[in-house]
C-alpha positions as CSV (number, residue, x, y, z in Angstrom):
1,X,182.2,-32.3,54.6
2,X,181.9,-36.0,53.6
3,X,179.1,-36.9,51.1
4,X,176.9,-34.0,52.2
5,X,177.3,-31.3,49.5
6,X,176.0,-33.7,46.8
7,X,172.5,-33.3,48.3
8,X,172.7,-29.5,47.7
9,X,172.1,-27.8,44.3
10,X,175.4,-26.5,43.0
11,X,174.5,-22.9,43.9
12,X,173.6,-24.0,47.5
13,X,176.9,-26.0,47.7
14,X,178.9,-23.0,46.4
15,X,177.4,-20.8,49.1
16,X,178.2,-23.4,51.8
17,X,181.8,-23.8,50.5
18,X,182.2,-20.0,50.6
19,X,181.0,-19.9,54.2
20,X,183.4,-22.7,55.1
21,X,186.2,-20.7,53.5
22,X,185.3,-17.6,55.5
23,X,185.2,-19.7,58.7
24,X,188.7,-21.1,58.2
25,X,191.8,-19.7,59.8
26,X,194.6,-18.9,57.5
27,X,196.2,-22.2,56.5
28,X,193.0,-24.0,57.6
29,X,191.9,-26.9,55.4
30,X,188.7,-28.3,54.0
31,X,188.1,-31.9,53.1
32,X,185.0,-32.9,51.1
33,X,183.7,-35.8,49.1
34,X,181.3,-35.1,46.2
35,X,179.8,-37.1,43.4
36,X,180.9,-37.0,39.8
37,X,179.3,-38.2,36.6
38,X,180.3,-37.3,33.1
39,X,176.8,-37.6,31.8
40,X,174.7,-35.9,34.5
41,X,174.6,-32.7,36.4
42,X,171.8,-33.6,38.8
43,X,169.1,-36.2,39.5
44,X,166.4,-37.2,41.9
45,X,166.5,-40.8,43.1
46,X,163.7,-42.8,44.7
47,X,164.6,-43.6,48.3
48,X,162.7,-46.5,49.7
49,X,161.5,-45.4,53.1
50,X,158.3,-44.9,55.0
51,X,157.7,-41.5,53.3
52,X,158.6,-42.7,49.8
53,X,160.8,-39.7,49.5
54,X,163.1,-38.8,46.6
55,X,166.8,-37.8,47.3
56,X,168.5,-35.1,45.3
57,X,172.1,-35.5,44.0
58,X,174.3,-33.0,42.2
59,X,177.2,-34.1,40.2
60,X,180.4,-32.2,39.7
61,X,183.2,-32.4,37.1
62,X,186.7,-32.5,38.4
63,X,187.7,-29.3,36.5
64,X,184.5,-27.6,37.7
65,X,185.1,-28.0,41.4
66,X,188.8,-27.3,41.0
67,X,188.1,-24.0,39.2
68,X,185.5,-23.0,41.8
69,X,187.9,-23.7,44.7
70,X,190.6,-21.6,43.0
71,X,188.1,-18.8,42.3
72,X,187.2,-18.6,46.0
73,X,190.9,-18.4,47.0
74,X,191.7,-22.0,48.1
75,X,195.3,-23.1,47.6
76,X,197.1,-26.4,47.4
77,X,194.0,-28.1,46.0
78,X,194.3,-31.8,45.6
79,X,191.5,-33.9,44.1
80,X,191.4,-37.7,44.0
81,X,188.9,-39.6,41.9
82,X,187.7,-43.1,42.6
83,X,184.6,-44.4,40.8
84,X,182.0,-41.7,40.8
85,X,183.5,-39.9,43.8
86,X,185.8,-36.9,44.0
87,X,187.7,-36.3,47.3
88,X,188.9,-32.7,47.5
89,X,191.4,-31.3,50.0
90,X,192.2,-27.6,49.9
91,X,194.0,-25.0,52.1
92,X,192.9,-21.4,52.8
């Protein structure tokens, strides 16, 4: 799930991650990339296109996503940070 969940609200993303967990076989893995920002939790950004749409972004703290993945039941959670991105790998 690469750079997709950042366009969901956190509650929507949590629901999607729970569904992914349920869909995995035992020992199945999830890999996702989400945005992080120490100063923001969400924002709407103007996206220059023919519809002049705005694009939604949610931002996660590393500890926040780590705690949530543990809460669901994921194991062997690894999180790498680079710039304003968090890559997360976890095993069911």
